[in-house]
VOZATI-482849 format. One record per residue: residue in three letters; residue number from 0; x, y, z of N, C-alpha, C, O, CB in turn. Coordinates in steps of 0.001 Angstrom, whole numbers, plus 500000, padded with zeros to 6 digits. Each point is the difference from the previous one (the first is absolute). Glycine has a CB too. Layout:
# VOZATI-482849
[r 'ALA'; NUM; [X; Y; Z]; [X; Y; Z]; [X; Y; Z]; [X; Y; Z]; [X; Y; Z]]
...
//
This chain:
# VOZATI-482849
[r 'UNK'; 0; [351641; 979657; 924343]; [498322; 499832; 499683]; [499471; 500559; 501222]; [500207; 499257; 500960]; [499671; 498494; 497575]]
[r 'UNK'; 1; [499538; 503259; 501730]; [499432; 500738; 501272]; [498419; 499260; 500058]; [499297; 499689; 499039]; [502243; 503024; 500669]]
[r 'UNK'; 2; [498202; 497144; 501585]; [498394; 499334; 500221]; [499597; 501264; 500438]; [500737; 500840; 500515]; [499305; 496476; 500275]]
[r 'UNK'; 3; [498425; 502819; 498926]; [499478; 501061; 500035]; [499559; 500039; 501764]; [499549; 498886; 500269]; [499744; 501130; 496773]]
[r 'UNK'; 4; [500700; 500647; 503871]; [499281; 499840; 501041]; [498768; 500180; 500118]; [499293; 500960; 499696]; [502317; 499371; 500903]]
[r 'UNK'; 5; [498109; 498456; 499970]; [498591; 499739; 500357]; [499016; 500745; 500800]; [500105; 499792; 501209]; [500887; 498460; 498523]]
[r 'UNK'; 6; [498038; 502598; 499895]; [499276; 500768; 500895]; [498661; 499445; 500634]; [498862; 500068; 499535]; [502217; 501656; 499163]]
[r 'UNK'; 7; [499430; 497609; 502694]; [498639; 499255; 500392]; [498694; 500806; 499728]; [499143; 499602; 499212]; [502161; 499246; 502635]]
[r 'UNK'; 8; [498601; 502335; 498873]; [498745; 500962; 500096]; [499618; 500030; 498470]; [498869; 499622; 499697]; [501866; 502018; 502522]]
[r 'UNK'; 9; [500104; 498770; 496830]; [499392; 499856; 498652]; [499542; 498774; 499561]; [499264; 500068; 499016]; [502022; 501535; 500497]]
[r 'UNK'; 10; [498917; 497385; 500893]; [499265; 498559; 499700]; [498838; 499762; 500723]; [499050; 499322; 499610]; [502970; 499713; 499979]]
[r 'UNK'; 11; [498110; 501705; 501779]; [498690; 499817; 500478]; [498921; 500812; 499498]; [498810; 499688; 500024]; [502281; 499641; 501755]]
[r 'UNK'; 12; [499366; 501647; 497802]; [499041; 501017; 499803]; [499087; 499505; 498629]; [498803; 500122; 499743]; [502927; 501880; 501441]]
[r 'UNK'; 13; [499452; 497359; 498035]; [499165; 499585; 498443]; [499126; 498671; 500589]; [498936; 499870; 499396]; [503285; 500863; 498377]]
[r 'UNK'; 14; [497985; 498366; 503167]; [499398; 498961; 500364]; [498650; 500445; 500474]; [498910; 499562; 499632]; [503209; 499281; 500819]]
[r 'UNK'; 15; [498133; 502116; 500439]; [498526; 501040; 500273]; [499066; 500153; 499249]; [498835; 499622; 500121]; [502246; 501526; 500756]]
[r 'UNK'; 16; [499639; 499672; 497954]; [499487; 500297; 498951]; [499285; 498843; 499098]; [498774; 499950; 499891]; [502901; 501833; 500434]]
[r 'UNK'; 17; [499201; 497297; 499043]; [499312; 498866; 499749]; [498539; 499290; 500506]; [499000; 499751; 499327]; [503298; 500282; 500433]]
[r 'UNK'; 18; [497941; 499762; 501541]; [498857; 499718; 500790]; [498924; 500873; 500077]; [498944; 499447; 500309]; [502480; 499492; 500781]]
[r 'UNK'; 19; [498520; 502358; 498706]; [499356; 501211; 500148]; [499286; 499642; 498761]; [498795; 499796; 500149]; [502782; 501969; 501205]]
[r 'UNK'; 20; [498997; 498089; 497221]; [499310; 500076; 498875]; [499565; 498579; 499562]; [499412; 500062; 498921]; [501817; 502062; 500523]]
[r 'UNK'; 21; [498862; 496703; 501008]; [499333; 499031; 500220]; [498616; 499855; 500894]; [498947; 499403; 499775]; [503294; 500100; 499698]]
[r 'UNK'; 22; [498126; 501139; 501418]; [498805; 500187; 501164]; [499204; 500916; 499271]; [498862; 499538; 500082]; [502387; 500205; 502253]]
[r 'UNK'; 23; [498715; 501286; 497006]; [499217; 500594; 499345]; [499314; 499465; 498664]; [498827; 500187; 499674]; [502451; 501324; 501530]]
[r 'UNK'; 24; [499593; 497859; 498164]; [499466; 499020; 499120]; [498702; 498957; 500554]; [498896; 499973; 499457]; [503651; 500240; 499606]]
[r 'UNK'; 25; [497779; 499085; 501933]; [499199; 499355; 500614]; [498504; 500574; 500452]; [498903; 499563; 499652]; [503321; 499510; 500831]]
[r 'UNK'; 26; [498036; 501897; 500286]; [499158; 500933; 500196]; [498647; 500341; 498923]; [498793; 499834; 500178]; [503438; 500855; 501024]]
[r 'UNK'; 27; [498567; 499880; 497570]; [499079; 500113; 498658]; [499274; 498710; 499793]; [498776; 500004; 499873]; [502841; 501592; 498944]]
[r 'UNK'; 28; [499198; 497114; 501135]; [499472; 498745; 499461]; [498693; 499992; 501055]; [498853; 500101; 499563]; [503635; 498464; 499457]]
[r 'UNK'; 29; [497788; 501311; 502344]; [498967; 499568; 500755]; [498666; 501151; 500055]; [498856; 499642; 500279]; [503133; 498894; 501093]]
[r 'UNK'; 30; [498296; 502538; 498389]; [499011; 501389; 499849]; [499397; 499670; 498721]; [498776; 500118; 500057]; [502656; 501863; 501151]]
[r 'UNK'; 31; [498985; 497661; 497699]; [499561; 499534; 498813]; [499142; 498892; 500406]; [498778; 500151; 499969]; [503171; 500595; 498681]]
[r 'UNK'; 32; [498526; 498255; 501692]; [498796; 498738; 500443]; [498934; 500494; 500870]; [498831; 499661; 499818]; [502893; 498525; 500222]]
[r 'UNK'; 33; [498623; 502572; 500865]; [498831; 500408; 500858]; [498971; 500756; 499398]; [498815; 499827; 500282]; [502627; 500164; 501402]]
[r 'UNK'; 34; [499121; 501166; 497179]; [498976; 500746; 499389]; [499254; 498924; 498972]; [498899; 500329; 499559]; [502499; 502101; 500711]]
[r 'UNK'; 35; [499086; 496492; 499401]; [499510; 499107; 499012]; [498529; 499273; 500471]; [498926; 499951; 499401]; [503726; 499681; 499869]]
[r 'UNK'; 36; [497648; 499968; 501707]; [499162; 499371; 501500]; [499027; 500915; 500323]; [498848; 499612; 500198]; [503094; 499312; 500959]]
[r 'UNK'; 37; [498357; 502232; 498925]; [499154; 500731; 500850]; [498864; 500492; 498847]; [498794; 499874; 500212]; [503210; 500916; 501807]]
[r 'UNK'; 38; [498551; 499801; 496699]; [499279; 500062; 498682]; [498976; 498909; 499944]; [498828; 500323; 499808]; [503180; 500631; 499035]]
[r 'UNK'; 39; [498272; 497958; 501285]; [499501; 498637; 499463]; [499012; 499791; 501390]; [498849; 499904; 499576]; [503559; 498932; 498703]]
[r 'UNK'; 40; [497599; 501096; 502694]; [498981; 500174; 501016]; [499116; 501121; 500156]; [498962; 499672; 500575]; [502469; 499132; 500337]]
[r 'UNK'; 41; [498633; 502449; 498758]; [499016; 500956; 499340]; [499046; 499651; 499029]; [498815; 500335; 500009]; [502771; 500935; 500380]]
[r 'UNK'; 42; [499053; 497963; 498680]; [499208; 499614; 498739]; [498922; 499161; 500507]; [498791; 500165; 499834]; [503151; 499883; 498523]]
[r 'UNK'; 43; [498879; 498693; 502517]; [499192; 498637; 500146]; [498954; 500796; 501055]; [498817; 499687; 499865]; [503242; 497905; 499798]]
[r 'UNK'; 44; [498217; 503279; 501241]; [498924; 500543; 501247]; [498798; 500690; 499099]; [498818; 499776; 500263]; [503208; 500907; 501885]]
[r 'UNK'; 45; [498390; 500194; 496746]; [498890; 500558; 499232]; [499083; 498847; 499457]; [498791; 500225; 500060]; [502684; 501809; 499297]]
[r 'UNK'; 46; [498935; 496746; 500114]; [499239; 499132; 499395]; [499472; 499129; 501243]; [498795; 499754; 499939]; [502521; 500359; 497682]]
[r 'UNK'; 47; [499263; 499451; 503327]; [499432; 499745; 501207]; [498413; 500527; 500410]; [498929; 499456; 500270]; [503624; 500568; 500195]]
[r 'UNK'; 48; [498066; 501634; 499390]; [498548; 500548; 500723]; [498904; 499759; 498846]; [498836; 500195; 500348]; [502295; 501926; 501287]]
[r 'UNK'; 49; [499079; 497507; 497124]; [499090; 499609; 499228]; [499667; 498721; 499937]; [499411; 499659; 498974]; [501145; 501974; 500082]]
[r 'UNK'; 50; [499707; 497358; 501953]; [499757; 498783; 499952]; [500215; 499189; 498836]; [499205; 499205; 499498]; [499522; 501523; 501999]]
[r 'UNK'; 51; [502428; 499557; 498132]; [500669; 498852; 499103]; [500204; 499150; 500334]; [499771; 499977; 501210]; [500963; 500919; 497962]]
[r 'UNK'; 52; [499827; 497679; 500263]; [500440; 498952; 500707]; [501453; 500063; 500128]; [500512; 501041; 499589]; [497604; 497700; 499712]]
[r 'UNK'; 53; [502760; 500243; 501248]; [501300; 500103; 499746]; [500623; 499795; 498750]; [500983; 500580; 499539]; [498901; 498941; 502435]]
[r 'UNK'; 54; [499109; 499174; 497310]; [500487; 499550; 498789]; [499727; 500905; 498872]; [500586; 499800; 498936]; [499176; 498037; 501929]]
[r 'UNK'; 55; [499029; 503584; 499313]; [499990; 500917; 498960]; [500897; 501056; 500260]; [500416; 500510; 498959]; [497416; 498926; 500535]]
[r 'UNK'; 56; [502547; 500996; 501400]; [501163; 501118; 500777]; [500983; 499320; 499055]; [500331; 500709; 499049]; [499123; 499886; 503950]]
[r 'UNK'; 57; [501004; 498375; 497041]; [501344; 499023; 499706]; [499879; 500165; 498471]; [501100; 500094; 499455]; [498951; 497878; 502674]]
[r 'UNK'; 58; [499029; 502078; 497153]; [499895; 499854; 498728]; [500176; 501504; 499498]; [500571; 500415; 498991]; [497942; 497346; 501137]]
[r 'UNK'; 59; [500932; 502811; 500714]; [499613; 501688; 499235]; [501531; 500369; 500192]; [500570; 500498; 499029]; [496499; 500530; 501829]]
[r 'UNK'; 60; [503682; 498756; 500382]; [501282; 500863; 500106]; [500905; 498831; 499373]; [501207; 500114; 500209]; [498369; 501653; 502145]]
[r 'UNK'; 61; [500022; 497205; 496957]; [501319; 498980; 499838]; [500930; 499672; 500889]; [501199; 500081; 499733]; [498677; 500614; 498505]]
[r 'UNK'; 62; [499592; 498836; 503098]; [501004; 500186; 501076]; [499595; 498186; 500283]; [498967; 499396; 499710]; [501060; 503924; 501483]]
[r 'UNK'; 63; [501132; 496224; 499417]; [499803; 498218; 500630]; [498983; 500343; 500978]; [500212; 500943; 500763]; [502384; 497777; 499183]]
[r 'UNK'; 64; [496401; 500664; 500112]; [498671; 499581; 500729]; [500425; 499995; 501497]; [499323; 500580; 500848]; [499631; 497850; 497151]]
[r 'UNK'; 65; [502497; 500714; 502380]; [500082; 500203; 501100]; [500580; 500904; 500721]; [499999; 499947; 501230]; [499648; 498438; 498311]]
[r 'UNK'; 66; [500819; 502391; 499898]; [500542; 501597; 500636]; [498862; 500790; 499808]; [500054; 501084; 500582]; [502478; 498967; 498766]]
[r 'UNK'; 67; [496439; 499723; 499998]; [498699; 501002; 500379]; [499248; 499490; 500792]; [499249; 500765; 500606]; [500596; 500156; 497562]]
[r 'UNK'; 68; [500087; 497790; 502085]; [499376; 499275; 501172]; [500355; 500981; 501487]; [499249; 500752; 500622]; [501147; 496542; 497959]]
[r 'UNK'; 69; [501266; 502288; 501705]; [500580; 500278; 500951]; [499392; 501822; 500154]; [499427; 500370; 501024]; [502822; 497370; 498564]]
[r 'UNK'; 70; [497955; 503009; 499472]; [499437; 501262; 499983]; [498652; 500431; 500414]; [499630; 501005; 500607]; [501819; 498897; 497896]]
[r 'UNK'; 71; [497684; 498732; 500850]; [498279; 500261; 500510]; [500233; 499916; 501620]; [499591; 500837; 500805]; [498802; 497747; 496941]]
[r 'UNK'; 72; [502350; 500231; 502565]; [499810; 499213; 501230]; [500649; 501434; 501283]; [499633; 500020; 501175]; [500876; 496715; 497409]]
[r 'UNK'; 73; [500274; 504104; 500924]; [500618; 501007; 500203]; [499228; 501027; 500783]; [500094; 500401; 501160]; [501107; 498961; 496926]]
[r 'UNK'; 74; [497747; 501033; 500576]; [499085; 500999; 500088]; [499075; 499623; 500821]; [499589; 500975; 500629]; [500819; 499782; 497416]]
[r 'UNK'; 75; [498981; 498104; 502293]; [499151; 499494; 500607]; [500395; 499838; 501475]; [499212; 500124; 500938]; [500075; 498967; 496938]]
[r 'UNK'; 76; [501655; 500701; 502198]; [500817; 500117; 501636]; [500395; 501119; 500488]; [499868; 500254; 501198]; [501021; 497945; 498473]]
[r 'UNK'; 77; [499646; 502622; 499480]; [500257; 501374; 500498]; [498912; 500953; 500437]; [500229; 500949; 500750]; [501519; 498745; 497845]]
[r 'UNK'; 78; [497263; 500070; 500996]; [498531; 500678; 499888]; [499907; 501325; 499914]; [499260; 500665; 500725]; [499996; 497746; 500442]]
[r 'UNK'; 79; [501694; 502192; 497692]; [500150; 501392; 499918]; [500289; 500070; 498193]; [500238; 499147; 499144]; [500863; 501393; 503822]]
[r 'UNK'; 80; [498750; 500776; 497031]; [500427; 500407; 498633]; [501346; 500410; 500109]; [500564; 500160; 498917]; [497252; 500539; 500356]]
[r 'UNK'; 81; [502780; 499491; 501634]; [501216; 500301; 500288]; [501514; 499508; 498602]; [500497; 498900; 500241]; [498023; 500783; 502691]]
[r 'UNK'; 82; [501729; 500623; 496549]; [501062; 498981; 498940]; [501084; 499686; 501109]; [500277; 498808; 500133]; [499508; 502451; 497107]]
[r 'UNK'; 83; [500776; 499525; 503460]; [501301; 499671; 500879]; [499438; 498934; 500752]; [500351; 498867; 499669]; [500852; 503446; 500588]]
[r 'UNK'; 84; [497880; 497827; 500825]; [499664; 498583; 500740]; [499179; 498711; 498986]; [499807; 498819; 500289]; [499874; 502915; 502119]]
[r 'UNK'; 85; [500059; 498805; 496704]; [499640; 498546; 499121]; [501395; 499271; 499411]; [500258; 498796; 499988]; [497263; 502338; 499085]]
[r 'UNK'; 86; [503307; 500010; 500434]; [501301; 499588; 499626]; [500856; 498794; 501154]; [500565; 498937; 499741]; [499394; 503749; 498978]]
[r 'UNK'; 87; [499820; 498054; 502631]; [500776; 499158; 501176]; [499414; 499311; 500169]; [500652; 499105; 500536]; [500302; 501955; 500470]]
[r 'UNK'; 88; [497505; 498512; 498836]; [499345; 498584; 500293]; [500679; 499076; 499063]; [500689; 499038; 500339]; [496960; 501822; 500358]]
[r 'UNK'; 89; [502095; 499519; 498096]; [500643; 499156; 498643]; [501350; 499606; 500339]; [500308; 498823; 499818]; [498456; 502499; 498373]]
[r 'UNK'; 90; [501939; 499351; 502196]; [501525; 499419; 500410]; [499911; 499108; 500934]; [500857; 499117; 499976]; [500249; 502779; 499640]]
[r 'UNK'; 91; [497806; 498063; 501517]; [499954; 499155; 500929]; [499721; 498561; 499661]; [500566; 498961; 500343]; [498892; 502936; 500806]]
[r 'UNK'; 92; [499181; 498418; 497836]; [499433; 498757; 499256]; [501212; 499577; 499279]; [499818; 498806; 499759]; [497654; 501903; 499912]]
[r 'UNK'; 93; [503349; 499550; 499992]; [501111; 499813; 498590]; [501157; 499227; 500839]; [500713; 499131; 499499]; [498864; 503448; 498782]]
[r 'UNK'; 94; [500506; 497848; 503035]; [501157; 499511; 500827]; [499468; 498632; 500640]; [500752; 499065; 500278]; [500248; 503453; 500281]]
[r 'UNK'; 95; [497738; 497476; 499623]; [499132; 498891; 500881]; [499960; 499043; 498851]; [500008; 498851; 500443]; [498327; 502594; 501371]]
[r 'UNK'; 96; [501623; 498591; 496825]; [499904; 499085; 499231]; [501391; 499296; 499565]; [500059; 498795; 499757]; [497828; 502418; 499695]]
[r 'UNK'; 97; [502928; 499424; 500495]; [501728; 499823; 500132]; [500360; 499126; 500592]; [500710; 499159; 499448]; [499711; 502654; 500559]]
[r 'UNK'; 98; [499099; 498026; 501783]; [500168; 499658; 501345]; [499223; 498643; 499841]; [500497; 499160; 500751]; [499701; 503331; 500546]]
[r 'UNK'; 99; [498833; 497056; 498036]; [499144; 499009; 500150]; [500818; 498479; 499070]; [499422; 498914; 499967]; [498161; 503260; 500320]]
//
């Protein structure tokens, strides 16, 4: 019985390809989550501008009141209508809550 010669370069290339595919998959998942969060922030900001309460917004959007409260706080703290800046503030708020 003959053993096939092990091709190290071919093996390393296949590992890189697997890693690349996994990286792309993770990137898509992260991108989708970020997109959902940005959409939610835009929706909350529109309702915030209409002076609706956290509870009203939470009920309208059928979202967890604590999530809406964090977004609401991020909107106030960021002091801007820039969704990206509000999102960055939201992430800081969320991280602060986790560290408590």
